[in-house]
N, C-alpha and C positions, 0 to 999 in steps of 0.2 A: 476709329470705328464710326461708321455712318449711322444715322438714325435707324434705317431699316435693319442694319446689322444688329443693333442693340435689341430691336424688337424680336428679331429671329432668335436671339440668344435667350429670350424668355421674358422680356419686359412686358409683353402683351398677355401673358398667361392669365393674370388676374382679370383683365378686362374680358377675356374670352370665356371665363369659367361659366358665366351665366348663359352662354349660348351653345354649350357643348351638347345639349339635348336635341338640337335641330335634326331633322331627317337627313341622313347621309345621301349625297348625290355625287355623280361624277365630278371630277375637277373641271375648271373652266376650259373652254374650247381652244385656248392657245392662239387666239387672233390678236395681233398686236399692231401698234401704230408704225410710224415712219421708220424708226430705228430699232424696233424691238424684234426679237425672234420668237415671241409668243410663249416663252416658258415661264414668265413671271419673275425672272431673275435679272432684269436689266440693271446695269450699274448707274444709269442716269435717272432723271426724274420720271415718275410713273403716275399716270392717272388711270383709275379703274372705273368701269361703267356698269351700272346695274341693269342695263337694258340695251339690246342690240342696236337699235336705231341711233342711240346717242353715243354708243361706242363708235359707230361708223361716222357720225358727224365729227366726233372728237378726233379720230385719226386723220380725217381730211383737214381739219383745222390745224393739227399738229405737224402736218407734212413739212419737212425741211427744217425742223427744230429738234432740240435734244429730247423732247418729251415723247415718251412711249405711252400709248393708250391701249388698255386691255379690256376685253369683254369678259364679264364674270359669268354670263349665262352659258351653261354647257350646250354644245351642239346637239340639235334635235329636240330641245326643250323650249316651251313657250315661256316668255319672260315674265308673264303675269300668272302667279298661282303656284310657284314652286318654292321649296324651302331648302336652302343650301345647308351644308354642315359648317362647323366652326372654322374650317380652313378658309372658307370664303371671307368670313369676317376678319380673320387674321390678315388676309391679303389686303383688305380695305384699310385696316389699321397701319399696315406696312407701307401703303401707297402714299404719295404726296398729295393726291386729290381723289375725291370720290364724286363721280358724276351720277346723279340720281334723279328720279322722276317726280320728286315731291312727296309730301306726307300722305300716308294712307293708301298708297297704291301697291307697294311691295312691303309687306310687314317685316320681312327679314332685313330689308334696307333701313327701315325705321329703327329697328333694334340696333343695327350697327351704328347709326347716327347717334342714338342715345348713348351708346358706349363711348363714341368719340367725344361727344360733348361732356358727358358725365365724368370722364377720366382725363379730360384735358389733353387728349391726343391731338397732335397738330396736323392731321390730315385735313386739307381744305375741302369744304363741302360746296358743290356746284349744283344748284337746283335748276334743272332745265325748264321747269314749268313756270318760273318766276315771270310775272308780268303778262302772262298769256290768258286771254279771255276764253273761258270754257263755255260750251253750250249746255243747255238743259239735257237731262237724261231723256232718251227716247221714250215715247209713250209705250212702246212694246217691252220696256225693261221691267223685270221683276221688281215690284215696288218695295220688296224687302231690302233691296240694295239702295242706299241713299246717295252714294257718290263719293267724292274724294275730299278728304281732309276738311279744312275749314270751309270748303266750297261744297257743302252738302247739296245733293240734287244735281250735280254737274257730271258730265261725261268726261273721263280722264284721257280719252284716246286722241288728243289734239294733234299729234304728230302725223296722222294720216292726211291732214290738210297741209299741203306744202307751204301755204302762206303762213300759217301759224307755226310751222316747223322752223321758219326763218328766225323767229324770235328765240327759239331754243338754241339755234346755231350761234346767235349773238351772245346768249347767256354763257354758253360753253367758252366762246372766244374770250369773253371778259374774265371768266374764272381762270382760264389758262394765263391770261395776261397778268392777273394779280399774282399768280403763282410764279411766273417767270417773266418779270418786267422787261428784261433785256430782249425778249422775243415777242413783246406785245404787238409790235407792228406786223410781224409775220403772221401771228394768229389772226389778227383782224383782217389782213389782206386775204388770207386763205378763206376766212369766213365769207367775205364779200364775194370772192370768186365762186365759192360753192353755192351760195344763194342765187347768184345770177346765172351761172352755167348749168346748175343741176336743178335746184328747187323751182326756179322760174320756168325752166324748160318742162319739167314734169307737170307743173300746174297748167301750162299751155296745152300739153298733150292730153291731159285728163279733160280739160275744158272742151277740146275738139271732139273727144270721144263721146262725151255726154251731150254736147250740143247736136251731134249728128244722130242721136238716138230718137226713134219715134216712140219707144216705150220709156216710161219714167219710173219704172219699178224694177228692182233687182231682188230675187229671192235667194237668200243665203242659207245654206245648211251649215251655219257657223254661228259663233257667239256674237254678242252685241258690241262690235268694235268698229263698225264702219260708218257710223252716223255722220262723222265729220266730212266724209266724201259726199254723202247725200246732201248735207247742208250747204256745202261749198258749191256743188255743181247741179243742184236742183233735181235730185233723184231720190226716190223712196227706197231705203235699204230695209229689207224685211228679214231680220235674223230669225233663225229657227230656235237657237239657244238664246234665251233672254238674259243670261248672266252677263255681268261685266267681264268676268274672267272666262278663260277657255275651259269651262268645266260645267257640270250640271246635267241633270237628266232632261231628256226631251219628252214631254208629256203627250199622250194621245191627242189632246186638244190642240197642241202645237202642230202636230202632223196634219190634223184635219183643217186647221186654218191655213196652213201652207198649201195644202191641196186645193183649197178654194181659190187662193190667190193665183195659183198656177193655172187653174181652169179658166178663171175670169179674164186673165191677161194673156192666155194662149202662150204660156212660157214653155219653151222646149229645153232650155239649158239653165242650170242653176250653178251657183258658186259655193264652194266648200272650203273651210279652213285647212291649210296644209298640215297644221299640227293638232288637228282635232279629229274626233271620231268620224269615220266614214259611214257608220251604220245608218244614221238618219237620212243622209243623202242617198244611200243605196235603197232605203225604203221608199223614198219619193220616186226614184227611178222605176221601182217595181210597181208602185201603186198609182202613179199619176201619168200624165202625158209627157213628163220629163224624159228626154232621151239620154242625157248624160250630165255629169257635174264636172266642173273644172276648178282649178286652184285659185284661192286668194289668201293673202296673209296681211296682218297689220304690222308687218316688219318687226315682229316680237321674238323671232327666233331664226335659226339657220339650219339647213341640212348640210351633211358632210360635203356633198358635191359643190354646194355654194361656197363653202369655206375654201375648198380646193381651187375654185375659180375666182376667189377673192371678191365675191359679190357683196355689195353694200345696198343701202336704201335705193340707190339709183337703178342698179341692175335688177333688183327684185321688182321694182315698179315696172321696168321695161319688159321683163321676161316672164313675170307671173301675173301681176294684177292687170296690167293693161290688155294683154291678149284675152284674158278671161272676161273683162268688162265688155270688150268688143263683141264677144260671143253671146254673153247672157243678155245684153241689151238688144241683140238682133242686128247689130251693125254689119257683122260679117259672119260667114259660116265658120265652123271650127277650122276647116282646111284653109280658109283665107286668113284667119287671124293668127294661126299658129306660126311662131317664128321659124319652125322647121318641122318636117315629118316626125322626127324623133320626139319633139315636144308634144305633139298630138298623141303619139303612142304612149308616152310616159304619163301624161296628165289627164287624158280622157278617162273618167272613172278611176282615178289614181288610188293606189293602196296606201295604207298608213306608213308613217316614217318607220 
């Protein structure tokens, strides 16, 4: 009987008892790595990830090895601010490794780690944030939120900066190498290839987009997740929702301030989060000179069609964020920036998921 067979037979029941009260949500989306079929029942070693971006990095790093990587966040949900049911914690306990974003970012993940450590479960813990320098919280942030873990006052959304994301790729590769030493060389080679072919290329493309812009401000009808792009490429990101998570009310004062920014900077197009409410963006279209809003995402979730097309961090950067930044910065018209007429039809003043 394998370790995971024993856990399925009931060995994890006591460890899960304290988590049974979590809010029930759909099961994970069934995205898997190189050798998996996405059903969570792989016979080989399995690593599960608490956040879409790092699932995607993990599956790229695991390519060509026996390791399967699974995404725990259900399709259509934002990875920051949801509470899974106990079956997700059981999946973590049954896995050989848990790829997580570090302390105080996803409370449910913190509880799962406490269970693993407290009950001597041998699931390996891989912290993607280890060794990464975080920037200070944006001035626009609600000051009631202090930041992340031991680094209070810091912004957790580091993966939006492709250069910082490279460290998380290394962290995952080393964690996988510790887990499966016989495949350490493959993990590290895959990591180097991904960093050079994907993250360096995305970095260069972003740099070209922002360097070409005459405007240095982007108005977002979205939550406060994009500061790392602003810091890296010298642009002011103006979120409408000042929470760190993709939740929270938009106050009338926030709308008034956004309207003033739009007027002073002659902004015609704004960006809005794919997995967030469209109502504030729609209000700005009605009440200001904004003509339309277009999609951005901090790579924190996926739509069904993205899963069907096997989109990862790279494809989302290329097909969602980059065209929108070209538009909202005024580099190109929506017609020029859109990858296709269908894209423009779908994403101009798009509807909720």
